[in-house]
N, C-alpha and C positions, 0 to 999 in steps of 0.2 A: 605549496599547500595542496594537500590531496583533497578531491571532491568526494563528498558522501554519496554513495549510491543508495537509491530507495527502490525497494521491490514493489510491483504490483501484486495484489493479492485479490483474486476473483475477477470476474468479468472477462472481457475479450482480450485483455493484455496480461493475463495472469502469468506470473513467472518472469515478465520482462523487468528489466532494471533501467533506471534513469538517474541522472544527476538530481540532487535535491531540488525541487522546484521552489521558487520564491513565493509563489502564490499557495493557498491552501487547497485550491481546486484545480485539478488538471483535467482538460477535455481531450480525450482520445478519439481520433476519427476512425470509424470502422465501416467497411463496405456495406454491411447489412443493417446496422443499427444507427447510422448517422453519427452522431457525437455521443461518446459515453463518457459520463462524469466520474471521476475519481477524487476523494478527499484525503488529506494527509491525516493519519492516525497515529497516536503514540500508544505503545504498548510497554510492558516491563518484562525483563528477564528475570530469571531466579535470583540474581544478585541485586536487583533493583535498578539496573540500567535501562535507560530509555532506548527503545528501538522503534524507529519510525517506518511505516509502511503507507502505500497508497491503496485504499480499499474503495469499492463501488459506493458512490454518495447514497446517503439514506439506508444504507444496509449494514447489518452487523459483519465483522470480520469473520471469515471462515474459521470456525472453532477447530477443524481438523488441523489447519495450518497453525494456529496458535499452539496446539498440543504438540505438533511435531517439532516445533521450534522451542518449546518450553517458554512460551510467552503467556502473559495474562493481559486482558484487556482492562 
C-alpha cells in the first residue's frame, strides 16, 4: 500500500511533504519560532476530488497556492 504525501502550504515548512499524519494538527519545530502549528485542510480540485494539505493553524490557505493548483477551499 502506498503512503499518501501531504504538502505543507505556508509557514516555515512551505513546500515540504510528509506522510499523511494521524492527527489533525502537526507541530513543526523551528529555530526562530519555537513550534509552528499546522492543521489538515481539505480542498477540492476541478473534478470534485478531495486534496488534503497542511496549512498554518488559524489562517487561511494561501489563495495563490490554491489558484496555481486549480483548487478551491
